[in-house]
C-alpha positions in Angstrom: 9.5 3.4 -16.8 10.1 -0.1 -15.6 10.7 -1.9 -12.3 14.4 -2.6 -11.6 14.1 -4.1 -8.1 11.8 -4.6 -5.1 12.2 -4.8 -1.3 10.1 -5.1 1.8 10.4 -5.2 5.6 8.1 -6.4 8.3 8.0 -5.9 12.1 9.3 -8.9 14.0 6.2 -9.3 16.2 3.5 -11.4 14.7 0.1 -11.4 16.4 -2.4 -14.2 15.8 -6.2 -14.0 16.1 -5.9 -16.2 19.2 -3.5 -13.6 20.7 -6.2 -10.9 20.1 -8.9 -13.0 21.8 -6.9 -12.6 25.1 -8.1 -9.0 25.4 -10.9 -8.7 22.8 -14.3 -10.3 22.6 -13.4 -12.1 19.4 -11.6 -15.3 18.1 -10.3 -16.9 15.0 -13.7 -18.3 14.1 -15.1 -14.8 14.0 -12.1 -13.0 12.3 -10.9 -15.4 9.6 -14.2 -16.1 7.8 -14.9 -12.4 7.6 -11.4 -11.1 6.6 -9.2 -14.0 5.5 -6.7 -12.9 8.2 -5.0 -15.3 10.6 -2.2 -13.0 11.9 -0.6 -9.7 11.3 2.9 -8.0 11.8 2.8 -5.2 14.4 5.4 -2.6 15.3 6.6 -3.0 18.9 10.3 -2.1 19.3 10.9 -0.9 15.7 10.7 2.6 14.2 8.7 2.9 11.0 11.6 4.9 9.4 13.9 1.9 10.0 11.5 -0.5 8.3 11.2 2.0 5.4 15.0 2.2 5.2 15.4 -1.6 5.2 12.8 -2.0 2.4 14.6 0.7 0.4 18.0 -0.9 0.8 16.7 -4.3 -0.2 15.0 -2.8 -3.3 18.3 -1.0 -4.3 20.2 -4.2 -3.8 17.7 -6.2 -5.8 17.9 -3.6 -8.6 21.7 -3.4 -8.5 21.4 0.3 -8.1 23.5 2.5 -5.8 21.6 5.0 -3.7 23.7 7.8 -5.1 22.2 7.1 -8.6 18.7 8.0 -7.5 17.2 11.1 -9.0 14.0 11.1 -6.8 12.6 9.5 -3.7 8.8 9.3 -3.2 7.4 8.1 0.1 3.8 7.0 0.6 2.7 7.3 4.2 -0.5 8.1 6.2 0.9 8.6 9.6 4.1 8.3 11.6 5.6 9.9 14.7 7.1 12.8 12.7 4.9 15.6 11.5 7.9 17.2 10.0 10.4 16.5 8.4 8.8 14.2 5.9 9.4 10.4 6.1 11.2 10.7 2.7 13.7 13.2 4.1 14.4 10.9 7.1 14.9 7.9 4.8 17.0 10.0 2.4 19.3 11.1 5.3 19.8 7.5 6.3 20.6 6.5 2.7 23.0 9.4 2.4 21.4 10.9 -0.6 20.3 14.5 -1.5 18.0 14.0 -4.5 14.5 15.6 -4.4 12.2 13.7 -2.1 8.6 14.2 -0.9 5.8 12.3 0.8 2.2 11.7 -0.4 -0.8 10.7 1.7 -3.2 8.9 -0.6 -3.9 6.1 1.9 -4.1 2.6 0.5 -3.7 3.5 -3.3 -0.5 5.4 -2.5 1.9 3.0 -4.3 0.0 3.4 -7.6 -0.4 7.2 -7.1 3.4 7.4 -6.6 4.0 5.3 -9.7 1.8 7.7 -11.7 3.7 10.7 -10.4 7.1 9.1 -11.1 5.9 8.2 -14.7 5.4 11.9 -15.3 8.9 12.7 -14.3 10.3 10.0 -16.5 8.3 11.2 -19.4 9.5 14.8 -18.9 13.1 13.5 -19.0 13.8 14.9 -15.5 14.7 11.5 -13.9 16.5 8.3 -14.8 16.0 6.3 -11.5 13.3 6.8 -8.9 12.8 5.0 -5.6 9.3 4.6 -4.2 8.9 3.6 -0.5 5.6 2.9 1.1 5.8 2.6 4.9 2.7 2.3 7.1 1.8 1.7 10.7 -2.0 1.7 10.7 -2.0 -0.3 14.0 -1.2 3.1 15.6 -4.3 4.7 14.2 -6.9 2.3 15.6 -8.9 1.8 18.8 -7.6 -1.6 20.1 -10.9 -2.1 22.0 -12.9 -2.0 18.7 -12.9 -5.5 17.3 -14.4 -4.4 14.0 -11.3 -2.5 13.0 -8.3 -3.5 15.0 -8.3 -7.0 13.7 -7.8 -5.8 10.1 -4.5 -4.1 10.1 -0.8 -4.8 10.2 2.4 -2.7 9.7 5.2 -2.9 7.2 7.1 -1.3 4.4 7.5 -2.0 0.7 9.7 -0.4 -1.9 10.5 -0.5 -5.6 13.2 1.0 -7.8 12.2 2.3 -11.2 14.3 3.0 -14.2 13.8 4.2 -17.8 11.7 2.0 -20.0 8.3 1.6 -21.6 6.9 -1.1 -19.3 4.2 1.0 -17.6 1.3 0.5 -20.0 -1.1 2.8 -18.2 -2.4 4.2 -14.9 -5.9 5.3 -13.8 -6.5 7.4 -10.7 -10.0 8.1 -9.4 -11.7 9.7 -6.5 -15.1 9.6 -5.0 -14.7 12.1 -2.2 -16.5 10.9 0.9 -14.4 11.6 4.0 -17.1 10.3 6.4 -16.6 6.7 5.3 -13.0 6.1 6.5 -11.1 8.6 8.7 -9.0 9.4 11.7 -8.9 12.8 13.4 -5.7 13.9 15.2 -5.8 16.7 17.8 -3.2 19.4 17.2 -1.1 21.3 19.8 -3.2 23.8 21.8 -2.9 27.6 21.4 -4.1 30.4 23.6 -6.6 31.4 20.9 -8.4 28.1 20.0 -12.1 28.3 20.8 -13.4 25.6 18.4 -14.3 22.2 19.8 -11.6 19.6 19.0 -11.2 15.9 19.5 -8.9 12.9 19.0 -10.8 10.2 17.0 -9.2 6.8 16.3 -9.9 5.2 12.9 -13.5 5.1 11.9 -14.6 2.8 9.1 -18.0 2.2 7.7 -17.3 -1.3 6.6 -20.3 -2.0 4.3 -19.9 1.2 2.4 -16.1 0.7 2.0 -16.6 -2.9 0.9 -19.0 -1.9 -1.8 -16.8 1.0 -3.0 -13.8 -1.3 -3.2 -15.4 -4.1 -5.2 -17.3 -1.8 -7.5 -14.5 0.7 -8.2 -11.7 -1.8 -8.5 -13.7 -4.0 -10.9 -14.7 -1.0 -13.0 -11.2 0.5 -13.1 -9.5 -2.8 -14.0 -12.0 -3.3 -16.8 -11.6 0.2 -18.1 -7.8 0.3 -18.0 -7.5 -3.1 -19.8 -9.8 -1.7 -22.6 -7.7 1.5 -22.8 -4.4 -0.4 -23.1 -5.7 -3.1 -25.5 -5.0 -5.9 -23.1 -7.4 -8.8 -22.6 -8.0 -10.3 -19.2 -6.5 -13.6 -20.3 -3.2 -11.8 -21.2 -2.8 -10.6 -17.6 -0.4 -12.8 -15.6 -1.3 -11.6 -12.1 -3.7 -9.1 -10.5 -1.9 -7.4 -7.6 -4.8 -6.3 -5.5 -4.6 -4.2 -2.3 -4.7 -6.7 0.6 -7.6 -5.2 2.6 -10.0 -8.1 3.0 -10.0 -11.5 1.3 -13.8 -11.2 0.7 -13.1 -7.9 -1.2 -10.4 -9.6 -3.3 -12.7 -12.5 -4.0 -15.5 -10.2 -4.9 -13.3 -8.4 -7.5 -12.1 -11.7 -8.9 -15.6 -13.1 -9.3 -16.8 -9.9 -10.9 -14.0 -10.1 -13.4 -14.4 -13.8 -13.9 -10.7 -14.6 -13.4 -9.1 -17.8 -12.1 -8.0 -17.7 -8.4 -4.3 -18.5 -9.3 -4.0 -15.1 -11.0 -4.8 -13.3 -7.7 -1.8 -13.8 -5.3 -2.5 -12.9 -1.7 -0.6 -12.5 1.6 -3.4 -11.1 3.7 -3.6 -14.3 5.7 -0.5 -13.4 7.7 -0.1 -9.7 7.0 -3.5 -8.0 7.3 -4.1 -4.6 5.7 -0.9 -2.5 5.7 -2.4 0.4 3.7 -0.2 1.6 0.9 2.6 -0.8 1.8 0.3 -3.7 0.9 0.9 -3.7 -2.9 4.7 -3.3 -2.8 5.1 -5.9 -0.1 3.0 -8.4 -2.1 5.0 -7.4 -5.2 8.3 -8.1 -3.5 7.2 -11.4 -2.0 6.0 -12.6 -5.4 9.3 -11.4 -7.0 11.4 -13.1 -4.4 9.4 -16.3 -4.9 10.3 -16.2 -8.6 6.7 -15.9 -9.8 7.4 -13.3 -12.5 9.0 -13.8 -15.8 10.0 -11.2 -18.4 6.9 -9.9 -20.3 4.4 -10.9 -17.6 1.5 -8.4 -17.4 0.7 -7.2 -13.8 -2.4 -5.3 -13.0 -2.3 -3.3 -9.7 -5.5 -2.1 -8.0 -5.9 -0.4 -4.7 -8.6 1.6 -2.8 -8.9 3.4 0.5 -9.7 6.5 2.5 -10.7 9.6 0.5 -12.4 7.7 -1.0 -9.6 7.1 -3.5 -8.7 4.3 -5.9 -6.0 3.6 -8.5 -5.1 1.0 -11.1 -2.0 0.4 -13.1 -0.9 -2.0 -15.8 2.8 -2.9 -15.8 4.9 -5.3 -17.9 7.5 -7.1 -15.9 
């Protein structure tokens, strides 16, 4: 498959580190050196499904594809206000389409997991055009009194339209199951029969362990997939890394020995938007005219699970 078009959508509210210092024991001098984040977009009046729809429509417009041409819609989402129906069904209804649609919850690597799934449908001949939408609101998962986590995240949506082609050179999905490192627990509706102890637990993240996992796994997966696809590091135009923490991105870059200009970032004013991170970055780079035909893009993302994923794509 190949990318036909991209789109993204961000909440209108942008919250700076100085804004956070008004109610948190923190400041820009503490946050920025540790994360590379100056501000983040946060949902206030918007609905996540509307951001997803906006990103989807922009991707379709950029691709020159009518929504009615879609054969499948895949949404990557960790949490939203709807338990059911799926976010993909809600977006599909707003687009006025009736093709198969489903959600996946692979946390931050969701865009690459979705690409891998879409590739299987293309290879089987079941689809000709697929829309992938990643829409996330991690700011609704965190404890806003915990300065170690709430400063990291931002909301948003990114999307990409894929068509038939041979531009996806390879994907690599991996898992190191360890749910205690990064999780949120949501309390379900009560029943007259529940006797077990239950609790609502906002996002818990063991930062040091997640940092080590991200740098080690991403560096390994990128090295392995380049070897598998016969592509040398100097042939890669851009490394599209999940925007979780600038120190993680720098750690991966230093491990690979690659020049900084090959690692575009937007974390400074976006924060970590989970699976929406990679497609938002992709769209912003596309809109900036950074890509030319034949450019090799390497995607890498990592997150709760612990899951990771890497893909090599020719533009």
